[in-house]
C-alpha positions in Angstrom: -35.9 -14.8 -8.0 -36.4 -15.1 -4.4 -32.9 -15.4 -3.9 -31.9 -12.3 -6.1 -34.5 -10.1 -4.1 -32.8 -11.6 -0.7 -29.5 -10.5 -2.2 -30.7 -7.0 -3.1 -32.2 -6.5 0.3 -29.1 -7.3 2.1 -27.0 -5.0 -0.2 -29.4 -2.2 0.4 -29.1 -2.7 4.3 -25.0 -2.6 4.1 -25.6 0.4 1.9 -27.9 2.0 4.5 -25.5 1.1 7.4 -22.6 2.4 5.7 -24.2 5.7 4.5 -25.3 6.0 8.5 -21.8 5.4 9.7 -20.3 7.8 7.3 -23.2 10.5 8.5 -22.1 9.6 12.0 -18.6 10.2 11.4 -18.9 13.3 9.8 -21.2 14.7 12.8 -19.3 13.0 15.9 -15.8 12.6 14.2 -13.7 9.2 13.6 -14.4 6.2 16.5 -11.3 4.1 17.5 -11.5 0.5 16.2 -12.3 -2.1 18.9 -9.4 -3.9 20.4 -9.2 -7.4 19.0 -6.4 -10.1 18.4 -4.9 -9.9 15.1 -6.8 -13.0 13.7 -5.8 -12.3 9.9 -2.9 -14.6 10.3 -3.9 -16.7 13.1 -5.3 -20.0 13.0 -9.0 -20.3 13.5 -8.5 -22.9 16.3 -5.9 -20.9 18.2 -7.0 -20.4 22.1 -6.2 -17.4 23.7 -5.6 -18.3 27.6 -6.4 -15.6 30.0 -4.5 -16.0 33.4 -7.0 -15.9 36.3 -5.7 -14.1 39.9 -3.2 -11.9 40.7 0.5 -13.0 41.1 2.3 -12.7 44.4 4.6 -9.7 44.6 8.2 -10.4 44.8 10.1 -9.3 47.9 12.5 -6.2 47.5 15.7 -8.3 47.7 14.6 -11.2 45.2 16.0 -11.6 41.9 12.7 -13.0 40.8 10.9 -10.4 38.5 7.2 -10.1 39.1 5.3 -11.2 36.3 8.0 -13.4 34.7 7.0 -16.9 33.5 10.3 -18.3 34.2 13.6 -17.4 36.0 16.0 -19.2 33.8 14.5 -19.6 30.3 14.5 -16.9 27.4 11.9 -14.3 28.2 11.9 -13.2 24.3 8.6 -13.5 22.4 8.8 -17.1 20.8 4.9 -18.3 20.7 1.6 -17.4 19.3 0.2 -14.7 21.5 3.5 -13.2 22.7 4.1 -9.5 22.5 7.2 -7.8 21.4 8.3 -4.1 20.7 9.1 -2.8 17.1 11.0 0.2 16.8 10.5 2.2 13.6 12.9 4.5 12.8 12.8 5.4 8.9 15.0 8.2 7.8 15.2 7.8 3.7 16.0 10.4 1.0 15.9 9.8 -2.5 16.5 12.1 -5.6 16.4 11.3 -9.2 16.5 13.5 -12.3 16.1 12.3 -15.9 15.7 14.0 -19.2 15.1 12.6 -22.3 15.0 14.0 -26.2 14.1 12.1 -29.0 13.6 13.2 -32.9 13.4 11.6 -36.4 12.8 12.9 -39.7 12.2 10.6 -42.7 11.7 11.0 -46.4 10.8 8.4 -49.0 10.5 8.9 -52.7 9.8 6.4 -55.6 9.1 6.6 -59.4 7.1 4.4 -61.5 8.3 4.5 -65.2 5.8 1.7 -66.3 2.6 0.6 -64.9 1.1 -2.1 -67.1 0.6 0.4 -69.7 -1.6 2.6 -67.9 0.4 5.7 -67.6 -1.5 7.6 -70.0 -4.9 6.7 -68.3 -3.6 7.8 -64.9 -2.7 11.0 -66.2 -5.9 11.7 -67.5 -7.7 10.5 -64.4 -5.3 12.5 -62.4 -4.7 15.7 -64.7 -1.8 17.6 -63.4 -1.2 15.4 -60.3 0.6 12.4 -61.6 4.2 12.3 -62.1 5.7 9.1 -63.3 9.1 10.2 -61.8 7.8 10.9 -58.4 4.9 8.3 -58.1 5.4 7.6 -54.6 6.6 9.6 -51.7 6.3 10.1 -48.1 7.6 12.3 -45.4 7.5 12.3 -41.7 9.0 14.1 -38.5 8.6 13.1 -34.9 10.0 15.2 -32.1 9.4 14.0 -28.3 10.9 15.7 -25.0 10.5 14.6 -21.6 11.9 15.5 -18.0 11.2 14.3 -14.5 12.5 14.9 -11.1 11.9 13.1 -7.8 12.9 14.6 -4.5 11.5 12.7 -1.8 12.1 12.6 2.1 10.6 10.6 4.4 11.3 10.5 8.6 9.4 8.3 10.8 10.5 7.5 14.5 7.8 5.6 16.4 7.6 2.5 18.6 4.7 -0.2 18.7 3.9 -3.4 20.4 3.2 -6.2 18.1 1.7 -9.7 18.8 2.9 -12.9 17.5 0.1 -14.2 15.2 2.1 -17.1 13.7 5.2 -19.5 14.0 6.6 -20.8 10.4 7.8 -24.4 10.1 11.5 -23.1 10.2 10.9 -21.2 13.6 10.3 -17.5 12.2 7.6 -15.5 13.7 4.9 -13.8 12.1 4.0 -10.8 14.1 1.3 -8.1 13.3 0.4 -5.0 15.5 -1.7 -2.0 15.5 -1.9 1.3 17.4 -4.4 4.2 17.2 -4.4 7.4 18.9 -7.3 10.0 18.7 -6.8 13.9 19.0 -9.9 15.9 18.9 -11.7 14.7 15.6 -8.7 13.0 14.0 -7.5 9.6 14.5 -3.9 8.3 13.9 -3.3 4.9 12.6 -0.2 3.2 12.9 0.0 -0.6 11.5 3.0 -2.9 11.3 3.3 -6.8 10.0 6.2 -8.8 9.0 8.4 -11.7 9.6 11.0 -12.0 12.3 14.0 -14.3 13.0 13.7 -15.3 16.8 17.6 -14.7 16.8 17.1 -10.9 15.9 15.0 -10.2 18.7 17.2 -8.1 21.5 17.4 -9.0 25.1 15.2 -6.3 25.9 12.2 -7.9 23.8 12.5 -5.5 20.9 13.2 -5.4 17.2 14.1 -2.9 14.6 11.9 -2.6 11.7 14.9 -3.3 9.3 15.1 -6.7 10.8 11.5 -7.2 9.3 11.1 -9.6 6.6 8.2 -8.5 4.1 7.4 -5.7 6.5 4.1 -3.8 5.9 4.3 -0.5 7.8 1.5 1.9 7.5 1.1 5.3 9.0 -2.1 7.6 8.2 -5.0 8.8 9.8 -8.7 9.5 9.3 -10.7 12.3 10.5 -11.7 15.9 9.6 -8.3 16.9 8.4 -7.4 13.8 6.6 -10.7 14.3 4.6 -10.2 17.8 3.6 -6.6 17.1 2.5 -8.1 14.6 0.0 -9.6 15.4 -3.3 -13.6 14.5 -3.7 -14.3 11.2 -5.1 -15.7 12.4 -8.6 -12.3 14.4 -8.9 -10.2 11.6 -8.2 -12.2 9.2 -10.2 -11.7 11.8 -13.1 -8.2 12.3 -12.7 -7.4 8.6 -12.6 -9.4 7.2 -15.6 -9.4 10.6 -17.9 -7.8 9.8 -21.3 -6.6 13.5 -21.6 
């Protein structure tokens, strides 16, 4: 009983915090999410090493690039924590049109000349409604017409930096990136995740979104404009589960 009461208190506290957060967002606008390492796909024991101190600047006539970790080795992302750039250039369009028509008529009739000698009794029970030549009959008609049209066009051109959050046994990299931009009272969010072959990463440490396996790309937002564009929760629930 005490455990149930404690659970109820925790649920009420969480609901109160959620309500306060919603009220605060309605008054002050949406807040940006805190910067964090993408831990969803990273092992818990992963340690992020932060270099201390400043690197000495290279001279003007030196081939050594400031900030480079090595001179001869490949500078492309390959380890957990490395950063690479994902170029998203979606320009897709789809058009589909389909029309269906279905119609069916059926008619059935059967006579019963003798029914265990009860023909006269049935005639008495159903006066004027029983005809042995047409004892059983049925008719039916079904008509169905449908049409649908899809005309969709999508165009997104963005660039985002992603972090290598895991390395698969075959050497492929799991990447995840998130970007948020706030303009007035609206926050635009861009997230990308997927699996990358190291061979597909260019020498400039970039990769196209078409080279991401299991790509998950999301571009949306939250704030006053997004909230006004969406239907109220009660209306959305009624439209989703209404049987009519």
